[in-house]
C-alpha positions as CSV (number, residue, x, y, z in Angstrom):
1,X,2.7,18.3,-14.4
2,X,5.1,15.5,-15.0
3,X,5.0,12.8,-12.3
4,X,1.7,14.1,-10.7
5,X,1.9,11.3,-8.2
6,X,4.8,13.0,-6.4
7,X,2.5,15.7,-5.0
8,X,0.2,13.3,-3.1
9,X,1.2,12.7,0.5
10,X,-0.2,9.2,0.3
11,X,2.4,8.3,-2.4
12,X,5.2,9.2,0.1
13,X,3.5,7.3,2.8
14,X,3.2,4.3,0.5
15,X,6.9,4.4,-0.2
16,X,7.6,4.7,3.5
17,X,5.3,1.7,4.2
18,X,7.0,-0.3,1.5
19,X,10.5,0.4,3.0
20,X,9.1,-0.6,6.5
21,X,7.7,-3.9,5.0
22,X,11.0,-4.7,3.4
23,X,12.9,-4.1,6.6
24,X,10.5,-6.3,8.7
25,X,10.4,-9.1,6.2
26,X,14.0,-9.4,5.1
27,X,14.9,-12.0,7.7
28,X,11.9,-14.4,7.0
29,X,13.2,-17.9,6.8
30,X,13.4,-19.5,3.3
31,X,10.3,-21.6,4.0
32,X,8.3,-18.4,4.2
33,X,9.7,-16.9,0.9
34,X,6.2,-17.0,-0.6
35,X,4.8,-14.8,2.2
36,X,7.7,-12.4,2.1
37,X,7.4,-12.0,-1.6
38,X,3.7,-11.5,-1.5
39,X,3.7,-8.9,1.2
40,X,6.5,-7.0,-0.4
41,X,4.8,-7.0,-3.8
42,X,1.5,-5.9,-2.3
43,X,3.2,-3.0,-0.5
44,X,5.0,-2.0,-3.6
45,X,1.7,-2.2,-5.6
46,X,0.2,0.5,-3.4
47,X,2.8,3.1,-4.5
48,X,2.9,1.9,-8.1
49,X,-0.8,2.0,-8.6
50,X,-0.9,5.6,-7.3
51,X,1.9,6.5,-9.7
52,X,0.4,4.7,-12.7
53,X,-3.1,6.0,-12.1
54,X,-2.0,9.6,-11.7
55,X,-0.9,9.6,-15.4
56,X,-4.3,8.5,-16.7
57,X,-6.2,11.0,-18.7
58,X,-9.3,11.2,-16.5
59,X,-9.9,11.2,-12.8
60,X,-12.3,8.3,-13.3
61,X,-9.4,6.3,-14.7
62,X,-7.1,7.4,-11.9
63,X,-9.8,6.4,-9.4
64,X,-9.7,2.8,-10.7
65,X,-6.0,2.6,-9.8
66,X,-6.8,4.0,-6.4
67,X,-9.2,1.1,-6.0
68,X,-6.4,-1.3,-6.8
69,X,-4.1,0.4,-4.3
70,X,-6.8,0.1,-1.7
71,X,-7.0,-3.6,-2.4
72,X,-3.3,-3.9,-1.9
73,X,-3.5,-2.2,1.5
74,X,-5.9,-4.8,2.6
75,X,-3.6,-7.5,1.2
76,X,-0.7,-6.1,3.2
77,X,-2.8,-6.0,6.4
78,X,-3.9,-9.6,5.9
79,X,-0.3,-10.7,5.2
80,X,0.8,-9.0,8.4
81,X,-1.8,-10.9,10.4
82,X,-0.6,-14.2,8.8
83,X,3.0,-13.3,9.6
84,X,2.0,-12.6,13.2
85,X,0.0,-15.9,13.5
86,X,3.0,-17.9,12.3
87,X,5.3,-16.0,14.6
88,X,7.4,-14.2,12.0
89,X,6.6,-10.8,13.6
90,X,5.9,-9.6,17.1
91,X,2.6,-8.0,18.2
92,X,4.2,-4.5,18.3
93,X,5.2,-4.9,14.6
94,X,1.7,-6.1,13.7
95,X,0.2,-3.0,15.4
96,X,2.6,-0.6,13.8
97,X,2.1,-2.1,10.3
98,X,-1.7,-2.2,10.6
99,X,-1.6,1.5,11.7
100,X,0.6,2.5,8.8
101,X,-1.6,0.8,6.2
102,X,-4.8,1.9,7.9
103,X,-3.6,5.5,7.5
104,X,-2.7,4.9,3.9
105,X,-6.1,3.3,3.3
106,X,-7.8,6.3,4.8
107,X,-5.8,8.7,2.6
108,X,-6.6,6.7,-0.5
109,X,-10.3,6.8,0.5
110,X,-10.1,10.6,0.8
111,X,-8.3,10.8,-2.6
112,X,-10.9,8.6,-4.2
113,X,-13.8,10.8,-2.9
114,X,-12.0,13.9,-4.2
115,X,-11.5,12.3,-7.6
116,X,-15.3,11.4,-7.8
117,X,-16.2,15.0,-7.0
118,X,-13.8,16.3,-9.8
119,X,-14.8,13.9,-12.5
120,X,-13.1,14.7,-15.8
């Protein structure tokens, strides 16, 4: 199947998470460009690692990319906490963002377990 990644719910959730991050970070002041850039790149990395990994020839290869996506979910969560601590986002946004990325993290963990069971 071409574009195998499109059949995974976690891919759609990662795209939604990225759009949410872009919306929440677009008004960061210029002095926080580095944080905005980093959190947006980490959020995008989640979706792109799922997509790239899904095209690999084995599930073991795919699973390495899922590991990278999991790392990026943690990066997004940490960046959200930093943004909250420096008062760029409010507590409600922190909670919503953490919940979104915790859900994605759990989905990636489930996908990883499935890939380990179905080794190619």
